[in-house]
PDB file of N, CA, C, O and CB in Angstrom:
ATOM      1  N   MET A   1       0.853  -1.077   0.056  1.00  0.00           N
ATOM      2  CA  MET A   1      -0.053  -0.119  -0.008  1.00  0.00           C
ATOM      3  C   MET A   1       0.844   1.276   0.016  1.00  0.00           C
ATOM      4  O   MET A   1       1.801   1.407   0.779  1.00  0.00           O
ATOM      5  CB  MET A   1      -1.117  -0.308   1.180  1.00  0.00           C
ATOM      6  N   PHE A   2       0.468   2.175  -0.800  1.00  0.00           N
ATOM      7  CA  PHE A   2       1.230   3.436  -0.884  1.00  0.00           C
ATOM      8  C   PHE A   2       0.796   4.496   0.028  1.00  0.00           C
ATOM      9  O   PHE A   2      -0.405   4.582   0.282  1.00  0.00           O
ATOM     10  CB  PHE A   2       1.176   3.962  -2.215  1.00  0.00           C
ATOM     11  N   PRO A   3       1.697   5.377   0.590  1.00  0.00           N
ATOM     12  CA  PRO A   3       1.248   6.441   1.497  1.00  0.00           C
ATOM     13  C   PRO A   3       0.081   7.347   0.720  1.00  0.00           C
ATOM     14  O   PRO A   3       0.030   7.496  -0.500  1.00  0.00           O
ATOM     15  CB  PRO A   3       2.585   7.374   1.945  1.00  0.00           C
ATOM     16  N   GLY A   4      -0.656   7.805   1.495  1.00  0.00           N
ATOM     17  CA  GLY A   4      -1.796   8.935   0.932  1.00  0.00           C
ATOM     18  C   GLY A   4      -3.061   8.327   1.374  1.00  0.00           C
ATOM     19  O   GLY A   4      -3.145   7.307   2.058  1.00  0.00           O
ATOM     20  N   PRO A   5      -4.143   9.112   0.881  1.00  0.00           N
ATOM     21  CA  PRO A   5      -5.396   8.714   1.185  1.00  0.00           C
ATOM     22  C   PRO A   5      -6.024   7.304   0.771  1.00  0.00           C
ATOM     23  O   PRO A   5      -5.772   6.871  -0.354  1.00  0.00           O
ATOM     24  CB  PRO A   5      -6.114   9.665   0.699  1.00  0.00           C
ATOM     25  N   HIS A   6      -6.816   6.593   1.625  1.00  0.00           N
ATOM     26  CA  HIS A   6      -7.268   5.284   1.350  1.00  0.00           C
ATOM     27  C   HIS A   6      -8.653   5.207   1.950  1.00  0.00           C
ATOM     28  O   HIS A   6      -8.983   5.957   2.869  1.00  0.00           O
ATOM     29  CB  HIS A   6      -6.307   4.203   1.905  1.00  0.00           C
ATOM     30  N   GLN A   7      -9.530   4.227   1.388  1.00  0.00           N
ATOM     31  CA  GLN A   7     -10.591   4.012   2.203  1.00  0.00           C
ATOM     32  C   GLN A   7     -10.865   2.594   2.733  1.00  0.00           C
ATOM     33  O   GLN A   7     -10.590   1.697   1.936  1.00  0.00           O
ATOM     34  CB  GLN A   7     -11.652   4.459   1.536  1.00  0.00           C
ATOM     35  N   ILE A   8     -11.307   2.259   3.815  1.00  0.00           N
ATOM     36  CA  ILE A   8     -11.473   0.820   4.367  1.00  0.00           C
ATOM     37  C   ILE A   8     -12.991   0.791   4.587  1.00  0.00           C
ATOM     38  O   ILE A   8     -13.727   1.693   4.985  1.00  0.00           O
ATOM     39  CB  ILE A   8     -10.571   0.486   5.832  1.00  0.00           C
ATOM     40  N   ASP A   9     -13.282  -0.496   4.222  1.00  0.00           N
ATOM     41  CA  ASP A   9     -14.845  -0.938   4.334  1.00  0.00           C
ATOM     42  C   ASP A   9     -14.742  -1.879   5.463  1.00  0.00           C
ATOM     43  O   ASP A   9     -13.986  -2.850   5.499  1.00  0.00           O
ATOM     44  CB  ASP A   9     -15.559  -1.715   2.904  1.00  0.00           C
ATOM     45  N   VAL A  10     -15.577  -1.506   6.391  1.00  0.00           N
ATOM     46  CA  VAL A  10     -15.486  -2.573   7.667  1.00  0.00           C
ATOM     47  C   VAL A  10     -17.026  -2.985   7.579  1.00  0.00           C
ATOM     48  O   VAL A  10     -17.913  -2.215   7.211  1.00  0.00           O
ATOM     49  CB  VAL A  10     -14.963  -1.817   9.419  1.00  0.00           C
ATOM     50  N   THR A  11     -17.242  -4.492   8.023  1.00  0.00           N
ATOM     51  CA  THR A  11     -18.632  -5.024   8.062  1.00  0.00           C
ATOM     52  C   THR A  11     -18.734  -5.737   9.319  1.00  0.00           C
ATOM     53  O   THR A  11     -17.698  -6.220   9.775  1.00  0.00           O
ATOM     54  CB  THR A  11     -18.993  -5.957   6.859  1.00  0.00           C
ATOM     55  N   TYR A  12     -19.791  -5.875   9.932  1.00  0.00           N
ATOM     56  CA  TYR A  12     -20.082  -6.848  11.004  1.00  0.00           C
ATOM     57  C   TYR A  12     -21.253  -7.797  10.682  1.00  0.00           C
ATOM     58  O   TYR A  12     -22.339  -7.335  10.333  1.00  0.00           O
ATOM     59  CB  TYR A  12     -20.389  -6.103  12.290  1.00  0.00           C
ATOM     60  N   GLU A  13     -21.065  -8.958  10.784  1.00  0.00           N
ATOM     61  CA  GLU A  13     -22.097 -10.041  10.428  1.00  0.00           C
ATOM     62  C   GLU A  13     -22.553  -9.512   8.863  1.00  0.00           C
ATOM     63  O   GLU A  13     -23.744  -9.370   8.584  1.00  0.00           O
ATOM     64  CB  GLU A  13     -23.535 -10.096  11.678  1.00  0.00           C
ATOM     65  N   GLY A  14     -21.628  -9.279   8.029  1.00  0.00           N
ATOM     66  CA  GLY A  14     -21.983  -9.114   6.618  1.00  0.00           C
ATOM     67  C   GLY A  14     -22.696  -7.590   6.307  1.00  0.00           C
ATOM     68  O   GLY A  14     -22.934  -7.283   5.139  1.00  0.00           O
ATOM     69  N   LEU A  15     -22.986  -6.755   7.308  1.00  0.00           N
ATOM     70  CA  LEU A  15     -23.486  -5.566   7.077  1.00  0.00           C
ATOM     71  C   LEU A  15     -22.477  -4.451   7.457  1.00  0.00           C
ATOM     72  O   LEU A  15     -21.878  -4.586   8.524  1.00  0.00           O
ATOM     73  CB  LEU A  15     -24.730  -5.469   7.764  1.00  0.00           C
ATOM     74  N   PRO A  16     -22.207  -3.246   6.605  1.00  0.00           N
ATOM     75  CA  PRO A  16     -21.465  -2.358   6.873  1.00  0.00           C
ATOM     76  C   PRO A  16     -21.754  -1.595   8.294  1.00  0.00           C
ATOM     77  O   PRO A  16     -22.915  -1.371   8.640  1.00  0.00           O
ATOM     78  CB  PRO A  16     -21.502  -1.606   5.778  1.00  0.00           C
ATOM     79  N   ILE A  17     -20.766  -1.254   9.002  1.00  0.00           N
ATOM     80  CA  ILE A  17     -20.977  -0.523  10.151  1.00  0.00           C
ATOM     81  C   ILE A  17     -21.219   0.967  10.000  1.00  0.00           C
ATOM     82  O   ILE A  17     -20.767   1.564   9.023  1.00  0.00           O
ATOM     83  CB  ILE A  17     -19.903  -0.733  10.965  1.00  0.00           C
ATOM     84  N   PRO A  18     -21.804   1.479  10.784  1.00  0.00           N
ATOM     85  CA  PRO A  18     -22.335   3.118  10.519  1.00  0.00           C
ATOM     86  C   PRO A  18     -20.875   3.839  10.219  1.00  0.00           C
ATOM     87  O   PRO A  18     -19.939   3.620  10.987  1.00  0.00           O
ATOM     88  CB  PRO A  18     -23.251   3.977  12.149  1.00  0.00           C
ATOM     89  N   GLY A  19     -20.723   4.681   9.107  1.00  0.00           N
ATOM     90  CA  GLY A  19     -19.727   5.564   8.878  1.00  0.00           C
ATOM     91  C   GLY A  19     -18.723   4.850   7.824  1.00  0.00           C
ATOM     92  O   GLY A  19     -17.819   5.508   7.311  1.00  0.00           O
ATOM     93  N   SER A  20     -18.915   3.481   7.522  1.00  0.00           N
ATOM     94  CA  SER A  20     -18.032   2.814   6.667  1.00  0.00           C
ATOM     95  C   SER A  20     -18.586   3.082   5.202  1.00  0.00           C
ATOM     96  O   SER A  20     -19.789   3.147   4.948  1.00  0.00           O
ATOM     97  CB  SER A  20     -17.934   1.261   7.052  1.00  0.00           C
ATOM     98  N   PRO A  21     -17.566   3.230   4.264  1.00  0.00           N
ATOM     99  CA  PRO A  21     -16.156   3.052   4.362  1.00  0.00           C
ATOM    100  C   PRO A  21     -15.419   4.306   5.173  1.00  0.00           C
ATOM    101  O   PRO A  21     -15.885   5.444   5.111  1.00  0.00           O
ATOM    102  CB  PRO A  21     -15.599   2.896   2.872  1.00  0.00           C
ATOM    103  N   PHE A  22     -14.432   4.044   5.804  1.00  0.00           N
ATOM    104  CA  PHE A  22     -13.574   5.103   6.542  1.00  0.00           C
ATOM    105  C   PHE A  22     -12.513   5.596   5.621  1.00  0.00           C
ATOM    106  O   PHE A  22     -11.842   4.856   4.900  1.00  0.00           O
ATOM    107  CB  PHE A  22     -12.880   4.521   7.867  1.00  0.00           C
ATOM    108  N   ASP A  23     -12.384   7.094   5.699  1.00  0.00           N
ATOM    109  CA  ASP A  23     -11.133   7.591   4.860  1.00  0.00           C
ATOM    110  C   ASP A  23      -9.949   7.579   5.916  1.00  0.00           C
ATOM    111  O   ASP A  23     -10.096   8.041   7.048  1.00  0.00           O
ATOM    112  CB  ASP A  23     -11.363   9.229   4.163  1.00  0.00           C
ATOM    113  N   VAL A  24      -8.871   7.068   5.504  1.00  0.00           N
ATOM    114  CA  VAL A  24      -7.662   7.030   6.380  1.00  0.00           C
ATOM    115  C   VAL A  24      -6.452   7.510   5.477  1.00  0.00           C
ATOM    116  O   VAL A  24      -6.376   7.244   4.278  1.00  0.00           O
ATOM    117  CB  VAL A  24      -7.404   5.494   7.001  1.00  0.00           C
ATOM    118  N   ASP A  25      -5.513   8.248   6.182  1.00  0.00           N
ATOM    119  CA  ASP A  25      -4.341   8.690   5.569  1.00  0.00           C
ATOM    120  C   ASP A  25      -3.249   7.911   5.973  1.00  0.00           C
ATOM    121  O   ASP A  25      -2.828   8.026   7.124  1.00  0.00           O
ATOM    122  CB  ASP A  25      -4.092  10.030   5.816  1.00  0.00           C
ATOM    123  N   VAL A  26      -2.618   6.954   4.999  1.00  0.00           N
ATOM    124  CA  VAL A  26      -1.661   6.053   5.364  1.00  0.00           C
ATOM    125  C   VAL A  26      -0.160   6.709   5.304  1.00  0.00           C
ATOM    126  O   VAL A  26       0.276   7.241   4.283  1.00  0.00           O
ATOM    127  CB  VAL A  26      -1.821   4.835   4.450  1.00  0.00           C
ATOM    128  N   ILE A  27       0.508   6.612   6.419  1.00  0.00           N
ATOM    129  CA  ILE A  27       1.883   7.162   6.412  1.00  0.00           C
ATOM    130  C   ILE A  27       2.860   5.953   6.745  1.00  0.00           C
ATOM    131  O   ILE A  27       2.434   4.930   7.280  1.00  0.00           O
ATOM    132  CB  ILE A  27       2.035   8.400   7.510  1.00  0.00           C
ATOM    133  N   PRO A  28       4.086   6.114   6.428  1.00  0.00           N
ATOM    134  CA  PRO A  28       5.150   5.128   6.487  1.00  0.00           C
ATOM    135  C   PRO A  28       5.323   4.926   7.908  1.00  0.00           C
ATOM    136  O   PRO A  28       4.881   5.752   8.706  1.00  0.00           O
ATOM    137  CB  PRO A  28       6.469   5.551   5.778  1.00  0.00           C
ATOM    138  N   GLY A  29       6.008   3.761   8.324  1.00  0.00           N
ATOM    139  CA  GLY A  29       6.477   3.471   9.650  1.00  0.00           C
ATOM    140  C   GLY A  29       5.786   2.319  10.310  1.00  0.00           C
ATOM    141  O   GLY A  29       4.671   2.536  10.784  1.00  0.00           O
ATOM    142  N   ASN A  30       6.275   1.187  10.397  1.00  0.00           N
ATOM    143  CA  ASN A  30       5.529   0.157  10.852  1.00  0.00           C
ATOM    144  C   ASN A  30       6.391  -1.077  11.412  1.00  0.00           C
ATOM    145  O   ASN A  30       7.618  -1.016  11.336  1.00  0.00           O
ATOM    146  CB  ASN A  30       4.649  -0.233   9.753  1.00  0.00           C
ATOM    147  N   ASP A  31       5.839  -2.052  11.902  1.00  0.00           N
ATOM    148  CA  ASP A  31       6.602  -3.229  12.191  1.00  0.00           C
ATOM    149  C   ASP A  31       5.633  -4.342  11.906  1.00  0.00           C
ATOM    150  O   ASP A  31       4.705  -4.663  12.650  1.00  0.00           O
ATOM    151  CB  ASP A  31       7.176  -3.258  13.670  1.00  0.00           C
ATOM    152  N   PRO A  32       5.967  -4.955  10.643  1.00  0.00           N
ATOM    153  CA  PRO A  32       5.095  -6.041   9.970  1.00  0.00           C
ATOM    154  C   PRO A  32       5.366  -7.141  10.698  1.00  0.00           C
ATOM    155  O   PRO A  32       4.562  -8.007  10.350  1.00  0.00           O
ATOM    156  CB  PRO A  32       5.346  -6.327   8.462  1.00  0.00           C
ATOM    157  N   THR A  33       6.162  -7.588  11.616  1.00  0.00           N
ATOM    158  CA  THR A  33       6.303  -8.689  12.470  1.00  0.00           C
ATOM    159  C   THR A  33       5.093  -8.805  13.350  1.00  0.00           C
ATOM    160  O   THR A  33       4.735  -9.908  13.764  1.00  0.00           O
ATOM    161  CB  THR A  33       7.544  -8.578  13.265  1.00  0.00           C
ATOM    162  N   ARG A  34       4.439  -7.677  13.656  1.00  0.00           N
ATOM    163  CA  ARG A  34       3.382  -7.692  14.623  1.00  0.00           C
ATOM    164  C   ARG A  34       1.938  -7.981  14.079  1.00  0.00           C
ATOM    165  O   ARG A  34       0.989  -8.200  14.832  1.00  0.00           O
ATOM    166  CB  ARG A  34       3.395  -6.397  15.301  1.00  0.00           C
ATOM    167  N   VAL A  35       1.851  -7.963  12.737  1.00  0.00           N
ATOM    168  CA  VAL A  35       0.677  -8.165  12.141  1.00  0.00           C
ATOM    169  C   VAL A  35       0.307  -9.578  11.993  1.00  0.00           C
ATOM    170  O   VAL A  35       1.154 -10.356  11.555  1.00  0.00           O
ATOM    171  CB  VAL A  35       0.683  -7.542  10.959  1.00  0.00           C
ATOM    172  N   LYS A  36      -1.021 -10.053  12.353  1.00  0.00           N
ATOM    173  CA  LYS A  36      -1.290 -11.430  12.274  1.00  0.00           C
ATOM    174  C   LYS A  36      -2.554 -11.507  11.641  1.00  0.00           C
ATOM    175  O   LYS A  36      -3.376 -10.613  11.838  1.00  0.00           O
ATOM    176  CB  LYS A  36      -1.265 -12.130  13.575  1.00  0.00           C
ATOM    177  N   ALA A  37      -2.846 -12.606  10.797  1.00  0.00           N
ATOM    178  CA  ALA A  37      -4.121 -12.722   9.997  1.00  0.00           C
ATOM    179  C   ALA A  37      -4.526 -14.371  10.345  1.00  0.00           C
ATOM    180  O   ALA A  37      -3.721 -15.302  10.366  1.00  0.00           O
ATOM    181  CB  ALA A  37      -3.835 -12.345   8.156  1.00  0.00           C
ATOM    182  N   TYR A  38      -5.765 -14.440  10.568  1.00  0.00           N
ATOM    183  CA  TYR A  38      -6.182 -15.736  10.954  1.00  0.00           C
ATOM    184  C   TYR A  38      -7.649 -15.904  10.718  1.00  0.00           C
ATOM    185  O   TYR A  38      -8.301 -14.890  10.467  1.00  0.00           O
ATOM    186  CB  TYR A  38      -5.842 -15.994  12.368  1.00  0.00           C
ATOM    187  N   GLY A  39      -8.253 -17.083  10.769  1.00  0.00           N
ATOM    188  CA  GLY A  39      -9.752 -17.264  10.510  1.00  0.00           C
ATOM    189  C   GLY A  39     -10.102 -18.279   9.458  1.00  0.00           C
ATOM    190  O   GLY A  39      -9.217 -18.609   8.669  1.00  0.00           O
ATOM    191  N   PRO A  40     -11.341 -18.826   9.362  1.00  0.00           N
ATOM    192  CA  PRO A  40     -11.717 -19.819   8.558  1.00  0.00           C
ATOM    193  C   PRO A  40     -11.672 -19.567   6.965  1.00  0.00           C
ATOM    194  O   PRO A  40     -11.569 -20.456   6.119  1.00  0.00           O
ATOM    195  CB  PRO A  40     -12.994 -20.151   8.993  1.00  0.00           C
ATOM    196  N   GLY A  41     -11.769 -18.214   6.728  1.00  0.00           N
ATOM    197  CA  GLY A  41     -11.480 -17.722   5.084  1.00  0.00           C
ATOM    198  C   GLY A  41     -10.078 -18.134   4.883  1.00  0.00           C
ATOM    199  O   GLY A  41      -9.863 -18.464   3.717  1.00  0.00           O
ATOM    200  N   LEU A  42      -9.139 -18.209   5.610  1.00  0.00           N
ATOM    201  CA  LEU A  42      -7.768 -18.233   5.277  1.00  0.00           C
ATOM    202  C   LEU A  42      -7.358 -19.843   5.210  1.00  0.00           C
ATOM    203  O   LEU A  42      -6.512 -20.306   4.444  1.00  0.00           O
ATOM    204  CB  LEU A  42      -6.899 -17.351   6.405  1.00  0.00           C
ATOM    205  N   GLU A  43      -8.132 -20.590   6.167  1.00  0.00           N
ATOM    206  CA  GLU A  43      -7.942 -21.989   6.546  1.00  0.00           C
ATOM    207  C   GLU A  43      -8.521 -22.803   5.120  1.00  0.00           C
ATOM    208  O   GLU A  43      -7.768 -23.584   4.538  1.00  0.00           O
ATOM    209  CB  GLU A  43      -8.864 -22.375   8.094  1.00  0.00           C
ATOM    210  N   LYS A  44      -9.833 -22.561   4.650  1.00  0.00           N
ATOM    211  CA  LYS A  44     -10.457 -23.187   3.518  1.00  0.00           C
ATOM    212  C   LYS A  44     -11.248 -22.257   3.008  1.00  0.00           C
ATOM    213  O   LYS A  44     -12.253 -21.936   3.642  1.00  0.00           O
ATOM    214  CB  LYS A  44     -11.182 -24.381   3.778  1.00  0.00           C
ATOM    215  N   GLY A  45     -10.957 -21.663   1.797  1.00  0.00           N
ATOM    216  CA  GLY A  45     -11.710 -20.730   1.157  1.00  0.00           C
ATOM    217  C   GLY A  45     -12.518 -21.496  -0.057  1.00  0.00           C
ATOM    218  O   GLY A  45     -12.133 -22.585  -0.482  1.00  0.00           O
ATOM    219  N   GLN A  46     -13.559 -20.885  -0.518  1.00  0.00           N
ATOM    220  CA  GLN A  46     -14.440 -21.319  -1.668  1.00  0.00           C
ATOM    221  C   GLN A  46     -14.407 -20.076  -2.631  1.00  0.00           C
ATOM    222  O   GLN A  46     -14.403 -18.901  -2.263  1.00  0.00           O
ATOM    223  CB  GLN A  46     -16.034 -21.721  -1.170  1.00  0.00           C
ATOM    224  N   THR A  47     -14.383 -20.572  -4.034  1.00  0.00           N
ATOM    225  CA  THR A  47     -14.435 -19.515  -5.065  1.00  0.00           C
ATOM    226  C   THR A  47     -15.959 -18.865  -5.108  1.00  0.00           C
ATOM    227  O   THR A  47     -16.939 -19.571  -4.875  1.00  0.00           O
ATOM    228  CB  THR A  47     -14.005 -20.180  -6.546  1.00  0.00           C
ATOM    229  N   ASN A  48     -16.065 -17.530  -5.409  1.00  0.00           N
ATOM    230  CA  ASN A  48     -17.270 -16.999  -5.389  1.00  0.00           C
ATOM    231  C   ASN A  48     -18.105 -16.856  -4.165  1.00  0.00           C
ATOM    232  O   ASN A  48     -19.307 -16.598  -4.217  1.00  0.00           O
ATOM    233  CB  ASN A  48     -17.880 -17.625  -6.196  1.00  0.00           C
ATOM    234  N   GLN A  49     -17.438 -17.029  -3.068  1.00  0.00           N
ATOM    235  CA  GLN A  49     -18.295 -16.994  -1.736  1.00  0.00           C
ATOM    236  C   GLN A  49     -17.467 -16.060  -0.819  1.00  0.00           C
ATOM    237  O   GLN A  49     -16.238 -16.035  -0.882  1.00  0.00           O
ATOM    238  CB  GLN A  49     -18.521 -18.580  -0.993  1.00  0.00           C
ATOM    239  N   PRO A  50     -18.226 -15.246   0.086  1.00  0.00           N
ATOM    240  CA  PRO A  50     -17.490 -14.426   0.836  1.00  0.00           C
ATOM    241  C   PRO A  50     -16.690 -15.309   1.980  1.00  0.00           C
ATOM    242  O   PRO A  50     -17.170 -16.309   2.513  1.00  0.00           O
ATOM    243  CB  PRO A  50     -18.438 -13.341   1.405  1.00  0.00           C
ATOM    244  N   GLN A  51     -15.514 -14.815   2.234  1.00  0.00           N
ATOM    245  CA  GLN A  51     -14.647 -15.610   3.187  1.00  0.00           C
ATOM    246  C   GLN A  51     -14.445 -14.638   4.601  1.00  0.00           C
ATOM    247  O   GLN A  51     -14.230 -13.432   4.476  1.00  0.00           O
ATOM    248  CB  GLN A  51     -13.069 -15.985   2.378  1.00  0.00           C
ATOM    249  N   GLN A  52     -14.516 -15.141   5.651  1.00  0.00           N
ATOM    250  CA  GLN A  52     -14.300 -14.353   6.891  1.00  0.00           C
ATOM    251  C   GLN A  52     -12.882 -14.717   7.451  1.00  0.00           C
ATOM    252  O   GLN A  52     -12.430 -15.858   7.552  1.00  0.00           O
ATOM    253  CB  GLN A  52     -15.464 -14.661   7.991  1.00  0.00           C
ATOM    254  N   PHE A  53     -12.227 -13.481   7.814  1.00  0.00           N
ATOM    255  CA  PHE A  53     -10.963 -13.807   8.397  1.00  0.00           C
ATOM    256  C   PHE A  53     -10.707 -12.437   9.057  1.00  0.00           C
ATOM    257  O   PHE A  53     -11.295 -11.430   8.661  1.00  0.00           O
ATOM    258  CB  PHE A  53      -9.793 -14.336   7.314  1.00  0.00           C
ATOM    259  N   THR A  54      -9.823 -12.416  10.064  1.00  0.00           N
ATOM    260  CA  THR A  54      -9.244 -11.277  10.843  1.00  0.00           C
ATOM    261  C   THR A  54      -7.832 -10.880  10.584  1.00  0.00           C
ATOM    262  O   THR A  54      -6.949 -11.736  10.635  1.00  0.00           O
ATOM    263  CB  THR A  54      -9.327 -11.574  12.228  1.00  0.00           C
ATOM    264  N   ILE A  55      -7.555  -9.607  10.302  1.00  0.00           N
ATOM    265  CA  ILE A  55      -6.259  -9.132  10.342  1.00  0.00           C
ATOM    266  C   ILE A  55      -6.086  -8.336  11.643  1.00  0.00           C
ATOM    267  O   ILE A  55      -6.852  -7.439  11.992  1.00  0.00           O
ATOM    268  CB  ILE A  55      -5.958  -8.314   9.110  1.00  0.00           C
ATOM    269  N   GLU A  56      -5.003  -8.749  12.333  1.00  0.00           N
ATOM    270  CA  GLU A  56      -4.776  -7.939  13.717  1.00  0.00           C
ATOM    271  C   GLU A  56      -3.492  -7.230  13.463  1.00  0.00           C
ATOM    272  O   GLU A  56      -2.486  -7.832  13.086  1.00  0.00           O
ATOM    273  CB  GLU A  56      -4.649  -8.932  15.155  1.00  0.00           C
ATOM    274  N   THR A  57      -3.537  -5.846  13.686  1.00  0.00           N
ATOM    275  CA  THR A  57      -2.454  -4.967  13.466  1.00  0.00           C
ATOM    276  C   THR A  57      -1.967  -4.332  14.969  1.00  0.00           C
ATOM    277  O   THR A  57      -1.132  -3.428  14.940  1.00  0.00           O
ATOM    278  CB  THR A  57      -2.953  -3.801  12.378  1.00  0.00           C
ATOM    279  N   LYS A  58      -2.448  -4.768  16.185  1.00  0.00           N
ATOM    280  CA  LYS A  58      -2.246  -4.218  17.384  1.00  0.00           C
ATOM    281  C   LYS A  58      -0.729  -4.324  17.418  1.00  0.00           C
ATOM    282  O   LYS A  58      -0.119  -5.325  17.041  1.00  0.00           O
ATOM    283  CB  LYS A  58      -3.036  -4.903  18.546  1.00  0.00           C
ATOM    284  N   GLY A  59      -0.125  -3.144  17.930  1.00  0.00           N
ATOM    285  CA  GLY A  59       1.448  -3.031  18.169  1.00  0.00           C
ATOM    286  C   GLY A  59       2.215  -2.822  16.859  1.00  0.00           C
ATOM    287  O   GLY A  59       3.420  -2.579  16.931  1.00  0.00           O
ATOM    288  N   ALA A  60       1.657  -2.891  15.767  1.00  0.00           N
ATOM    289  CA  ALA A  60       2.344  -2.850  14.542  1.00  0.00           C
ATOM    290  C   ALA A  60       2.667  -1.462  14.150  1.00  0.00           C
ATOM    291  O   ALA A  60       3.486  -1.279  13.249  1.00  0.00           O
ATOM    292  CB  ALA A  60       1.578  -3.503  13.511  1.00  0.00           C
ATOM    293  N   GLY A  61       2.093  -0.465  14.748  1.00  0.00           N
ATOM    294  CA  GLY A  61       2.432   0.933  14.288  1.00  0.00           C
ATOM    295  C   GLY A  61       1.710   1.371  13.270  1.00  0.00           C
ATOM    296  O   GLY A  61       0.831   0.677  12.761  1.00  0.00           O
ATOM    297  N   GLN A  62       2.044   2.731  12.812  1.00  0.00           N
ATOM    298  CA  GLN A  62       1.303   3.176  11.694  1.00  0.00           C
ATOM    299  C   GLN A  62       2.053   2.562  10.365  1.00  0.00           C
ATOM    300  O   GLN A  62       3.209   2.142  10.303  1.00  0.00           O
ATOM    301  CB  GLN A  62       1.220   4.822  11.707  1.00  0.00           C
ATOM    302  N   GLY A  63       1.063   2.630   9.313  1.00  0.00           N
ATOM    303  CA  GLY A  63       1.764   2.002   8.118  1.00  0.00           C
ATOM    304  C   GLY A  63       0.695   1.540   7.384  1.00  0.00           C
ATOM    305  O   GLY A  63      -0.460   1.772   7.740  1.00  0.00           O
ATOM    306  N   GLY A  64       1.018   0.785   6.200  1.00  0.00           N
ATOM    307  CA  GLY A  64       0.081   0.455   5.186  1.00  0.00           C
ATOM    308  C   GLY A  64       0.005  -1.022   5.421  1.00  0.00           C
ATOM    309  O   GLY A  64       0.827  -1.686   6.052  1.00  0.00           O
ATOM    310  N   LEU A  65      -1.229  -1.513   4.756  1.00  0.00           N
ATOM    311  CA  LEU A  65      -1.800  -2.823   4.874  1.00  0.00           C
ATOM    312  C   LEU A  65      -2.155  -3.330   3.498  1.00  0.00           C
ATOM    313  O   LEU A  65      -2.994  -2.712   2.842  1.00  0.00           O
ATOM    314  CB  LEU A  65      -3.016  -2.811   5.788  1.00  0.00           C
ATOM    315  N   ALA A  66      -1.496  -4.564   2.948  1.00  0.00           N
ATOM    316  CA  ALA A  66      -1.889  -4.861   1.604  1.00  0.00           C
ATOM    317  C   ALA A  66      -2.373  -6.380   1.656  1.00  0.00           C
ATOM    318  O   ALA A  66      -1.919  -7.149   2.504  1.00  0.00           O
ATOM    319  CB  ALA A  66      -0.652  -4.600   0.548  1.00  0.00           C
ATOM    320  N   LEU A  67      -3.293  -6.765   0.730  1.00  0.00           N
ATOM    321  CA  LEU A  67      -3.814  -8.029   0.694  1.00  0.00           C
ATOM    322  C   LEU A  67      -3.892  -8.486  -0.769  1.00  0.00           C
ATOM    323  O   LEU A  67      -4.322  -7.798  -1.694  1.00  0.00           O
ATOM    324  CB  LEU A  67      -5.134  -8.057   1.382  1.00  0.00           C
ATOM    325  N   ALA A  68      -3.372  -9.870  -0.865  1.00  0.00           N
ATOM    326  CA  ALA A  68      -3.318 -10.410  -2.110  1.00  0.00           C
ATOM    327  C   ALA A  68      -4.108 -11.756  -2.023  1.00  0.00           C
ATOM    328  O   ALA A  68      -4.120 -12.413  -0.982  1.00  0.00           O
ATOM    329  CB  ALA A  68      -1.856 -10.560  -2.574  1.00  0.00           C
ATOM    330  N   VAL A  69      -4.694 -12.098  -3.029  1.00  0.00           N
ATOM    331  CA  VAL A  69      -5.472 -13.380  -2.975  1.00  0.00           C
ATOM    332  C   VAL A  69      -4.768 -14.399  -4.205  1.00  0.00           C
ATOM    333  O   VAL A  69      -4.621 -13.955  -5.344  1.00  0.00           O
ATOM    334  CB  VAL A  69      -7.245 -13.021  -3.268  1.00  0.00           C
ATOM    335  N   GLU A  70      -4.407 -15.628  -3.887  1.00  0.00           N
ATOM    336  CA  GLU A  70      -3.865 -16.200  -4.924  1.00  0.00           C
ATOM    337  C   GLU A  70      -4.549 -17.825  -4.820  1.00  0.00           C
ATOM    338  O   GLU A  70      -4.865 -18.305  -3.731  1.00  0.00           O
ATOM    339  CB  GLU A  70      -2.170 -16.026  -4.828  1.00  0.00           C
ATOM    340  N   GLY A  71      -4.689 -18.446  -5.912  1.00  0.00           N
ATOM    341  CA  GLY A  71      -5.242 -19.623  -5.937  1.00  0.00           C
ATOM    342  C   GLY A  71      -5.393 -20.281  -7.276  1.00  0.00           C
ATOM    343  O   GLY A  71      -4.810 -19.815  -8.255  1.00  0.00           O
ATOM    344  N   TRP A  72      -6.216 -21.432  -7.364  1.00  0.00           N
ATOM    345  CA  TRP A  72      -6.359 -22.027  -8.648  1.00  0.00           C
ATOM    346  C   TRP A  72      -7.779 -22.567  -8.501  1.00  0.00           C
ATOM    347  O   TRP A  72      -8.400 -22.686  -7.444  1.00  0.00           O
ATOM    348  CB  TRP A  72      -5.217 -23.148  -9.010  1.00  0.00           C
ATOM    349  N   LEU A  73      -8.215 -22.893  -9.805  1.00  0.00           N
ATOM    350  CA  LEU A  73      -9.642 -23.388  -9.885  1.00  0.00           C
ATOM    351  C   LEU A  73      -9.599 -24.791 -10.183  1.00  0.00           C
ATOM    352  O   LEU A  73     -10.646 -25.429 -10.300  1.00  0.00           O
ATOM    353  CB  LEU A  73     -10.495 -22.661 -10.947  1.00  0.00           C
TER     354      LEU A  73
END
């Protein structure tokens, strides 16, 4: 993710929470070793279906977050 303005969509039980998407300003400076991702959507995903997982950034500091999805059919 590049520094600058971005939007974050946040949902709870499949519904957007009030105010989502949120405008955020990404700045450099982080500790990527503190970022954790876990949940059923990362353990066993299905094509064309919503997948649930959590990305925890507590203690990682300010910085960017990027996500890539790879797989095969």
